[in-house]
C-alpha positions, -999 to 999 in steps of 0.1 A, spaced: 0 0 0 14 34 -10 5 69 2 0 92 -27 1 128 -15 -16 151 -40 -16 189 -41 5 217 -28 14 220 9 1 256 10 -33 247 -4 -36 216 18 -27 183 1 -48 152 3 -34 117 9 -47 87 -10 -39 51 1 -36 29 -30 -23 -6 -36 10 -7 -53 1 -32 -80 -28 -10 -91 -6 20 -94 20 1 -114 -6 -16 -137 -26 15 -146 1 43 -147 34 40 -164 46 72 -146 36 58 -111 50 24 -120 85 40 -121 80 53 -86 66 20 -73 91 -4 -89 120 18 -99 141 14 -68 139 51 -59 132 67 -26 95 66 -33 95 28 -34 115 27 -1 92 52 17 61 39 0 51 75 -6 46 94 -38 41 132 -40 22 148 -69 24 184 -58 13 198 -92 -19 177 -94 -54 185 -82 -67 162 -54 -102 165 -67 -92 152 -101 -70 125 -87 -99 113 -67 -116 102 -99 -85 83 -109 -86 64 -76 -123 56 -82 -113 42 -116 -85 20 -101 -109 3 -77 -139 -2 -101 -143 -27 -129 -171 -6 -144 -162 29 -136 -183 55 -155 -169 91 -154 -203 106 -161 -220 88 -132 -192 98 -109 -197 135 -115 -228 138 -93 -218 172 -81 -213 186 -116 -249 195 -125 -243 217 -156 -238 196 -187 -212 220 -202 -191 218 -171 -188 181 -175 -170 185 -208 -144 207 -192 -140 183 -162 -137 153 -186 -111 171 -206 -91 178 -174 -94 141 -164 -81 131 -198 -52 155 -194 -45 140 -160 -43 106 -176 -18 120 -201 4 132 -173 1 100 -154 6 80 -186 -25 61 -178 -38 50 -212 -67 28 -200 -80 57 -178 -78 80 -208 -97 57 -230 -126 54 -205 -127 92 -200 -126 97 -238 -155 74 -242 -176 94 -217 -166 127 -234 -173 116 -269 -207 99 -262 -219 129 -241 -205 154 -265 -222 137 -295 -256 139 -279 -251 175 -270 -237 186 -304 -264 170 -324 -293 182 -302 -283 218 -293 -251 225 -313 -244 254 -290 -218 253 -262 -212 286 -245 -181 304 -258 -163 304 -224 -166 266 -221 -153 262 -257 -124 284 -248 -118 263 -216 -116 232 -237 -93 248 -263 -70 259 -235 -68 224 -220 -62 210 -255 -34 235 -262 -17 237 -228 -23 203 -211 -21 179 -240 8 172 -263 7 186 -298 -1 153 -314 -20 154 -347 -38 122 -338 -48 128 -303 -85 121 -303 -97 146 -277 -76 174 -293 -91 166 -327 -127 166 -313 -122 199 -295 -106 216 -325 -134 202 -348 -161 217 -326 -144 250 -322 -139 253 -360 -176 247 -365 -183 276 -341 -155 299 -354 -178 327 -366 -192 330 -330 -159 326 -313 -142 354 -333 -163 380 -315 -154 366 -280 -125 385 -262 -113 353 -244 -109 335 -277 -90 364 -293 -67 364 -263 -62 326 -266 -53 329 -302 -26 354 -292 -11 332 -265 -13 298 -283 6 302 -315 -5 269 -331 -42 272 -323 -50 294 -353 -33 270 -377 -52 240 -362 -85 257 -364 -79 269 -400 -71 233 -410 -104 222 -396 -124 251 -409 -109 247 -444 -133 217 -450 -167 227 -437 -181 193 -445 -155 174 -425 -172 148 -403 -169 147 -366 -138 128 -356 -144 93 -343 -129 84 -310 -116 49 -304 -140 28 -282 -129 28 -246 -116 -5 -231 -123 -11 -194 -95 -33 -181 -100 -59 -154 -88 -47 -120 -70 -66 -93 -90 -75 -62 -77 -53 -33 -75 -82 -9 -50 -99 -32 -27 -69 -33 3 -60 -11 
């Protein structure tokens, strides 16, 4: 059992107690800390000072559930648009933790919910769209094939006429040098279909009582 201390000391970190085999199985980054022969393995303590305890709590839920559903877990997030931003942040957390299975499950929730929203209302508030764009640009690597980045850019390109009048979007274009290029590539083909995300795969989990 490892202690995973998440958050900054000033803000008040939170400690999660997690079985070592789950950490090693589901996160390549944490696997190094657990099995790499470093001080973390000796102390059985991992510090993630730059992460949000609230977000990490969802990752812990995923670790201990065979059928974790990110949307059902967000009981406190009532506004639908806020869920997209939360899901994007969880996906980015999975990127930093190098937790591919977690990312796949989060992506599945994002894509299914986003599809229902897009094809029924087709109108996400500009601020939420900017929040998604900022996460895609700042928290995810600049990979052409990243499915969440592609989906966010695709949606933003479809709303470009509205976004261009929004000050936060203009500011984002100034600060993110590749954003304009990515959106122009999407907008160049107005008939481009919505990107398809790979179906999520929920891996089997270890039973806690069988773990050290």
